[in-house]
C-alpha positions in Angstrom: -10.0 14.1 -9.7 -11.7 10.8 -9.2 -10.0 7.8 -7.5 -11.2 4.3 -8.2 -10.0 0.8 -7.4 -10.2 -1.7 -10.4 -10.3 -5.3 -9.0 -7.9 -7.8 -10.4 -7.1 -11.4 -9.7 -8.5 -12.6 -6.3 -7.7 -9.6 -4.1 -5.5 -7.0 -6.1 -6.6 -3.4 -6.7 -5.3 -1.5 -9.7 -5.8 2.1 -8.6 -7.0 4.6 -11.2 -6.8 8.4 -10.7 -8.4 10.5 -13.5 -9.7 13.9 -14.4 -12.5 12.9 -16.6 -10.4 12.6 -19.7 -7.0 11.3 -18.8 -5.9 8.8 -16.2 -3.0 7.4 -14.3 -3.0 3.8 -13.0 -0.9 2.1 -10.4 0.6 -1.4 -10.3 -1.3 -3.1 -13.3 -0.9 -6.8 -12.7 -3.1 -7.4 -15.8 -4.3 -5.3 -18.6 -7.7 -6.4 -19.7 -9.7 -5.2 -16.7 -7.9 -1.8 -17.0 -8.5 -1.4 -20.7 -12.1 -2.3 -20.3 -12.7 0.1 -17.5 -11.0 2.9 -19.3 -13.1 2.3 -22.5 -16.3 2.1 -20.4 -15.4 5.4 -18.8 -14.0 7.1 -22.1 -10.7 7.7 -20.6 -7.3 7.9 -22.1 -4.3 6.2 -20.2 -1.6 8.8 -19.5 0.8 7.3 -17.1 1.5 3.9 -15.3 3.1 4.1 -11.8 4.9 0.9 -10.6 5.8 0.5 -6.9 7.8 -2.9 -7.1 8.7 -5.7 -9.3 6.2 -8.6 -8.5 4.3 -10.0 -11.4 0.9 -9.2 -9.9 1.9 -5.5 -10.1 3.7 -5.4 -13.4 2.1 -8.2 -15.5 -0.1 -5.8 -17.6 2.5 -3.1 -18.3 3.8 -4.2 -21.6 0.3 -4.7 -23.1 -0.9 -1.3 -21.7 2.1 0.5 -22.9 1.9 -1.0 -26.4 -1.9 -0.3 -26.8 -1.9 3.1 -25.3 1.6 4.6 -25.5 1.4 5.5 -21.9 4.4 6.7 -20.0 5.7 4.1 -17.5 7.4 5.1 -14.1 9.0 2.7 -11.8 11.7 2.2 -9.1 15.5 2.6 -9.9 16.6 -0.6 -7.9 14.1 -3.2 -9.3 13.8 -5.4 -12.3 11.2 -3.6 -14.5 9.4 -4.1 -17.8 11.4 -1.7 -20.1 11.3 0.9 -21.3 10.4 3.2 -18.4 11.4 6.3 -16.5 13.2 5.3 -13.3 12.8 7.1 -10.0 13.9 6.9 -6.4 13.3 8.5 -3.1 13.8 12.3 -3.2 12.6 12.5 -6.8 9.4 14.1 -7.9 7.2 13.5 -11.0 4.3 15.5 -12.5 1.3 13.6 -13.7 -2.0 15.1 -14.7 -1.1 18.4 -13.2 -0.2 16.8 -9.9 3.2 16.5 -8.3 4.0 13.1 -6.6 7.0 12.8 -4.3 8.9 9.3 -4.4 9.5 7.7 -1.1 11.9 4.8 -0.8 10.2 2.0 1.2 12.3 -1.1 1.2 11.2 -4.1 3.1 8.7 -6.0 1.1 11.1 -5.9 -1.8 14.6 -4.4 -1.7 13.8 -1.3 -4.0 10.1 -0.7 -3.3 8.9 2.8 -3.7 5.7 4.7 -2.8 4.1 7.8 -4.5 2.8 10.7 -2.3 0.9 13.7 -3.5 0.2 16.4 -1.0 -2.8 17.9 -2.7 -5.4 16.0 -4.5 -8.8 17.6 -4.3 -7.9 19.0 -0.8 -6.3 16.0 0.8 -3.1 14.1 0.4 -2.9 10.8 -1.4 -0.4 7.8 -1.1 0.1 4.9 -3.4 2.1 2.6 -1.2 2.0 -0.9 -3.1 2.6 -3.7 -0.7 4.4 -1.9 2.1 1.5 -0.6 4.3 -1.9 -2.5 4.2 -4.9 -1.6 6.2 -4.4 -3.2 9.5 -1.1 -4.8 8.4 2.1 -4.6 6.3 3.8 -6.5 3.5 5.9 -9.8 4.0 9.6 -9.2 4.3 10.6 -11.1 1.0 13.7 -9.1 0.4 14.3 -6.6 3.2 15.0 -6.6 6.9 12.7 -5.9 9.8 14.7 -2.7 10.5 14.2 -1.5 6.8 10.5 -2.2 7.0 10.1 -0.6 10.4 11.8 2.5 9.1 9.6 2.5 5.9 6.5 2.2 7.9 7.6 4.8 10.3 8.1 7.2 7.3 4.7 6.6 6.0 3.2 7.1 9.5 4.8 10.6 9.7 2.7 11.7 6.6 -0.3 14.0 7.3 -3.1 12.1 9.2 -5.7 12.9 6.5 -3.6 11.1 3.8 -5.6 8.6 1.9 -3.7 5.2 1.9 -4.1 3.4 -1.5 -2.6 -0.1 -0.9 -2.9 -2.8 -3.5 -4.6 -5.8 -1.9 -7.9 -6.3 -0.2 -6.3 -8.1 2.8 -8.1 -5.9 5.5 -10.2 -8.5 7.2 -7.5 -11.1 7.6 -5.1 -8.4 8.8 -7.7 -7.2 11.4 -8.1 -10.6 12.6 -4.5 -10.7 13.6 -4.6 -7.2 15.0 -7.4 -8.2 17.3 -5.3 -11.2 18.4 -2.6 -8.9 19.5 -4.4 -5.8 20.5 -7.8 -6.9 21.7 -8.4 -4.0 24.0 -8.1 -1.4 21.3 -11.6 -0.1 21.0 -10.7 1.8 17.8 -9.6 -1.4 16.4 -12.8 -3.2 17.4 -15.0 -0.6 15.8 -12.9 -0.4 12.6 -13.1 -4.2 12.2 -17.0 -4.0 12.4 -16.9 -1.2 9.9 -14.9 -3.1 7.4 -16.8 -6.3 7.9 -19.9 -4.4 7.0 -18.3 -3.0 3.9 -17.2 -6.4 2.8 -20.5 -8.0 3.3 -21.9 -5.5 0.7 -18.9 -6.4 -1.6 -17.4 -2.8 -1.2 -13.7 -2.1 -0.8 -12.3 -1.3 2.6 -9.9 1.1 0.9 -8.6 3.7 0.8 -7.8 3.8 4.4 -6.0 6.8 6.1 -2.9 7.5 8.0 -4.9 8.6 11.1 -6.9 5.3 11.0 -3.9 3.1 10.5 -2.0 4.8 13.5 -4.9 3.9 15.6 -5.5 0.3 14.6 -2.5 -1.1 12.8 -0.2 -3.1 15.1 2.8 -2.7 12.8 2.5 1.1 13.3 2.2 0.7 17.1 5.2 -1.3 18.0 6.5 1.5 20.2 3.7 0.9 22.7 4.3 -1.4 25.8 1.0 -3.3 25.1 2.3 -4.3 21.8 5.6 -5.4 23.2 3.8 -7.5 25.8 1.6 -9.1 23.1 4.7 -9.9 20.9 6.0 -12.1 23.9 3.0 -14.4 23.4 5.0 -15.4 20.2 8.6 -14.7 21.3 8.9 -15.2 25.1 12.6 -14.5 24.7 11.9 -11.0 23.6 13.8 -9.2 26.4 13.3 -5.6 25.7 10.6 -3.2 24.1 12.8 -2.0 21.1 10.2 -1.2 18.5 12.2 -3.0 15.8 12.5 -6.2 17.8 8.8 -6.0 18.6 8.1 -5.4 14.9 10.1 -8.4 13.9 8.3 -10.7 16.4 4.8 -9.5 15.3 5.7 -9.9 11.5 7.1 -13.4 12.2 3.9 -14.2 14.1 1.7 -12.9 11.4 3.5 -15.0 8.8 2.2 -18.2 10.5 -1.1 -16.8 11.9 
């Protein structure tokens, strides 16, 4: 299987996973770049996976379905471009001989889902939409801090070698914030340098991995006293080290950073 990010808009990635003949894609906000890439690589579109309802993740679905006849799969509790197969946490789907488990990850939107496959060429693979970013997480447009913290904790519990395929190239801006709140984290410092070098060559910083994100992502580290102390720079009234309260303070800080 081959994994490839097709750039879209200013900073989106439409992930393609293919076996040399047939492909699945994730969150196609537009169709033209996808159809051009599939044609160039002589691939047939088999399945479209959708994580949530935002237009930059669904805008190309209708055209792609009409042009290719691809199966479309998306979340139960979100407004979706019909027709499609709707799934929710606890369900599983089979695509291109792979089994993907569905994980409910509310927070960015109320019905956001992620797709996890335990074995793709020897390592797990996660399509997480706008829930987990490298060095960051999605804004809370519809969910609560407690929901997003629980969703991120679920993703952090996946195997360390899970490849994390999020859908925006937000890494450098996320890492600038992470360094502001966790400046003594040597793993973070080194990862920021690595990602800066990648972007200087116009290469993607993704996929990341769960083990990397647990080491460098402040939103997966809110249980640590050092992150609670950092959160008090923005919220001096934060009186305890409850991880959800720390998460809420950090997310609010990031929103205005």
